[in-house]
Steps between C-alpha positions, in 0.01 A plus 500: 500500500600643828777752456842387627647698787882524489698602806873596495689441811816683395768463775439333833820379645661405176849650471646654194790246519237227420279700263669822368169654381335491839412865602610626844545881494184717514551616139558135375175391681291776344638439149461128529149517633388732216672263248298204636183698508553605133554138411174383640523461879241675714641416844845569615654381826847602616718513805702789644852444649366337822556135547250222570601496875479873548192583702459867394466580133506859393192628324672812348697326214182309408290821490759690293534217240122456473424870445768488217359183342146633510605810316516270199260221608243655730287186524792273587445266805813524723567322822795451746648203685541454875765362741460160670404466858682376813636622835681795327174672403111518518226489244427864583855595401502267196187650362556863588610595151160359370306731717729794408457440130127469540489825692706659211235379250759311282436142601339294219486170685649353814654157580372234735735192575279283707767243602871411553732325271874396506678661212841409373688358205652163439869472591786347285393143612136559384379515855302796657764746619537493879394846573254646752263690270133478573260754348275516809142618523279369774119466500506815724706690242251388220210617710665846535568529126151386400333723752697818402418446135145423566458823712673717250336331196847408344516229233749220575729278336496177704824299476453108493827323557356188637144332490449609867525863399211462271288337766554809721429731212173323417386520863540882486319502167209286629463751798481791245827657593649519151212706341704805411683324216720192499758319286593147603879455420587140461869456531686180387849406598729468207821285485705757679280539808344178659183624646135439441352324205706453181386694189295223330148456380427261786609758753284774348205248492536453877470878567216543251304230673533700825390821314209330324180700548662811650523701178830638631744621233829309512842543359796274474873575572804281516771607752837360413388402161339613167129536488505567131628150423305312778160629605431799301329316206304273735372807702407698187311203360310449838389862542773608751747781499884515502769671700854528349813690591854490616389471865388142414697401199782243516658348188771520246394816330540858605181663373351839584183530693323652207616205278341257743174709482504488124557121496170462707314749259618280209368187668168679572454583135596151399217346710250766428496684837474879484752686717329688788496874504526681838122531510447129419751420785326725750168346412615133531688567819202701633681812591258729688704817477 
């Protein structure tokens, strides 16, 4: 059977007050990433201290962490986040750290977010909180990201928050712009974040119908929920891959990132899926470098 790729998204914007095991210092990030890789992950995604609405993200903390991680796991695939768009910034500024990390020779994969989405929790009345938070990426932004990655032969994680995001990604795939390696990341909205499709088999079926015939590797993740108890088993059975981690997790527990990785490894073994090695992952994503 196709080996199962496990990604660990280890921090994001999750505060320690909510999940005490989330890493935020450079040393904590390195230690956590290595623990997740030891447990069976082959891809690690993390954030620095910059927020979602900060245009310029620094490349130096990423590079320092990744060099330290690769001393123990030289084949680990590591990639950053990026800030949202708007009048306060430009796509050139938002993507500058990607160029710098690629120039430094440490970038394992980049990120393409081909659309915009309103993000926010439910308030005490169970209504979407009345906040002005839009993670903005225009079609022009998506073109810039895709063209830079195509030109530099950088593999990409493509974030799918809504079905329209996938239509845009498939247009770039059909045009041959994603041929340096790609992972389609299907995000589902958990109970804590009312966006996108809910984490159900019917929702996944809708995305898989759109992906049919493309051969693109796909991965599920649940933001504001628990992928382990919702979509992980379904994805494992259907040949997909799984993203876990405290960036996405919401629930009553306070697990560590490596515990969440080990739970997916146990599910893979239960259903007969071997866990991907770094070389398996590179081959399935189509990494050219």
